[in-house]
N, C-alpha and C positions, 0 to 999 in steps of 0.2 A: 747886207744879206748874210745870213748865217752860213758857216761852212757845212757842207753835207758830204757824207762819205758812205761807202758800202764795201764790204769785203767781196771781191769778185775773183773768179778763177784767173790765174796769171795770164792765160791766153786772151781772155776777154778784155782784161785791163790793157794789155798791149795793143789790142785792136782798137780800143777806144782812144788810146793815146795817139795812135797813128792816123786816125780818120775823124772828120767832123761827125756830129750826130745827125745831120741831115741825111735822108735816105734810109738805107737798111744797115744800121750799125750792128756789129756783132756784139751781143749782150748776153751774159750768162744770168739766168734767173736763179734765185729771186732778186728783185730789184728793190731799191730803197723807196719807202713811202716817207717823204720828207715833210718838214713843216711847210706851211703855205708860203709860196712866193707871191707877194702882192705885185700885180702888174703895175708898170709905171704909169699906165693910163687908168689905173683903178681907183680913182677918186669915188668914194661912195655916193650913190644917188638913189632916189626912190623910184621904183618901177613895179608894175603890177603883174606883168606877164599874163594878163587876162584874169587875175584873181586879186585877193587882198594885197595891199601894198606892203612891201618889205624893203628895207635898205638892201641894195644889191651892189656888190663890188666885183672886181675882176682879179683873176689870178692866172699865172702861167702854168700851174700844175694841179689846182683843185677846182672842182665844181660840186655844188651841193649847198648845204645849210650849216651854219656855225652859230651856236649860242655863245654869247660873250658877256662880260661885265659882272661876273660873279664867281664864286667858288663852286665847281661842279663835281659831283660825286658819282654820276652814272649816265650812260647813254646806251640806247639799244635801237635796233631796227630789224626789219625783215624785207627781203627782196628775192626776186627770181634771178638766178645767175644768167646774165645775158651771154649769147654766143657772139664771137668776134668774126667779122668778115675779113679774111686775109687777102682778098683779091686786090685790095687797094694798096698793099705793101706792108712792110713790117711795122708793127706798132705794139704798144704795151698799155695795160690798163689795170687798175685795182679799184675795189669797192669795199669800203670799210667804215667802221665807227671808231671814234677815239676821243680822248681827252687831251687838251693842249694842242699846240701847233699853229693856231690861228695868229697869235701874237706872242708866242714863246718858242723856245728852242728845243723842247722835248715834245714827243708825241707817244702816248700810251694807246696802242691801237691793235685791232685784229680785223682781218678781211680776206677777200679772195682776189685772185689775179687771173687775168685773161690776156694772153699775149699771142702775137703773130710773129713768127721768125722763119724765114725761108719758105714762106707760103703755108706753113703748118701752124695750127692753133694749139695752144696748151692752156690748161687750167689748174689752179692750185689754191691752197689756203695757207694762212700764215698768221703769226702774231709778231709784233715788233715794239720794243721799248726804246724808241729812238732817243739818243743817238747810238744805243747799242745795236748790234747786228740783228737782223730778223731771223726767225725760225720758220721754216716751211714744213707743214705737216705732210705726212705720207698718204693721208686719206684722199680718196677720189673725189673730184669735183667735176660735174658735167653741166653743160648748158641746160637750162630748164629746171635745175635743182632749186628747191626752196631753202634759202639761207637765212639764219638768224644770228645776229652778232650783238655782243654786249661787252662793255668795259665798265668796271665799277671800282671805286676807291673804298678800301676797308679800314683805313687808319694805319698809323705806324708806317707810312710810306708804301703801303701794300696795295697792289692793283690786281683784280681778277679779270681775266680776259677769256671769254667763251665764244666759240663759233660752232654752230650746229648746222648740219646738212640733213634735214628731215627726209629728203628724197632718197639719199644714200644710206640713211640710218646711222649716222655717227655724230658725235659731239666731242669737242676737245676743250678743256679748261686748264688754264695755267694761272698761278699766282706769282707775281714778281714785284720786286721793290725798286723804287726810284725816288731817291731822297730829295731831289731838287725840283720835282714837278710842281708847277704853280696851280694846276687845275683851273686855268683861266678861260678855257673854252671847252665846248662839247660839240662834236660835229658828226654829220653823216655825209660821206664824200665819195665821189668818183675821182680818181687821180691819174695823171700821167706820171708814172714812176720816174725815179731819178737814178742816173748812173753817170757821174761826171758832168751832168747837165740834164735838163728835162728831156725825156725821150718822146718820140712821136706817139700820139694817143691812138690806140687801136680802135677800129670802127666797131663799137659795141651796139650801134643802133640806138636803143633806148633802154634805160634801166629804171624801174619803178620801185620806190621804197614805200613801206607802209608800217604802221604801228610804231613809228619813231617816237621815243620818249627821252627826256632828259631829267635827271633827278626824280624819276618816277612819274613825271607829268608829261603831257603831250608836248611835242616839240614846239608847236606854234605858240604855246603859252609864254615862251621866252623871247618872242619877237626876234628870231634869229636872222642873221645876215645871209642873204642869198649870194651865191658865188658863181659867176660865169667864167669858164676857162677860155683864155685867149692866147694866141701866140705872142711872141715878143714884139711883133709889129701890130698887134691888135686884132688879128683875124680870129673870128669866133671858132672855137674848137669843141666846146661842149656848153650847152645852155640849160640852166635849171628852170623848172616850171614854177608856177605859184605853189604855195604850201597850203594844204587843207588839213588841219589838225596835225597828224603825224605822217601824212602822205604827200609825196611829190615825185617827179620824174626828172631825169637828166637825159637830154638828147645829144648824141654825137653830131658834130658839124664837119670836122675835117681833121686830117692827120697833122 
């Protein structure tokens, strides 16, 4: 497994060092969106989830779809920002598109975050050129907002990352370089973020993605791998639906 790290406030880092991640760990946002952790029980298999068959595997931090097996230059999606239910305890979640990370050690990505800490929900948006530290935007994100995200490769190791919130009326675009990116996967993902270990997944209910494309074509054209999130013991935490063109959903199962 690749090493993962994140710059945290000193107090949060000390709290994590002193206590296990189970329960309500004290964590300072933003959190790391790490490469995919393939679950030990994650031998790929074919499953339909009620729709066309796709290869599906399991991960302890990702759920969604990942196109693999080629050089990828762009990925985009649109979704409605889900609200998190904090009554079930502290948890953390992010919703993003990116290149790399499925079978490589970098991720070029942008997304939103929805967290529960101390019974309070918080929402934000960010970009990250993993393993570099993430950058959180100051713009407002609220449940119910229409979010569009895209990442594209422009040559000369340059990536353009764009996140738009049409409900709030803002858009942010950055261009960054990463020389060792393999561009070996393109994905649309809900994630349990990482901070010294995979954190509990916030109860986001259900998130639905639409208009998902890779290299300018509909996501389903690439026969992507479906990913279900499970705990280290194999308990379902988030389950991906069947894929129809560029549309699918992810349903939260457990913290």
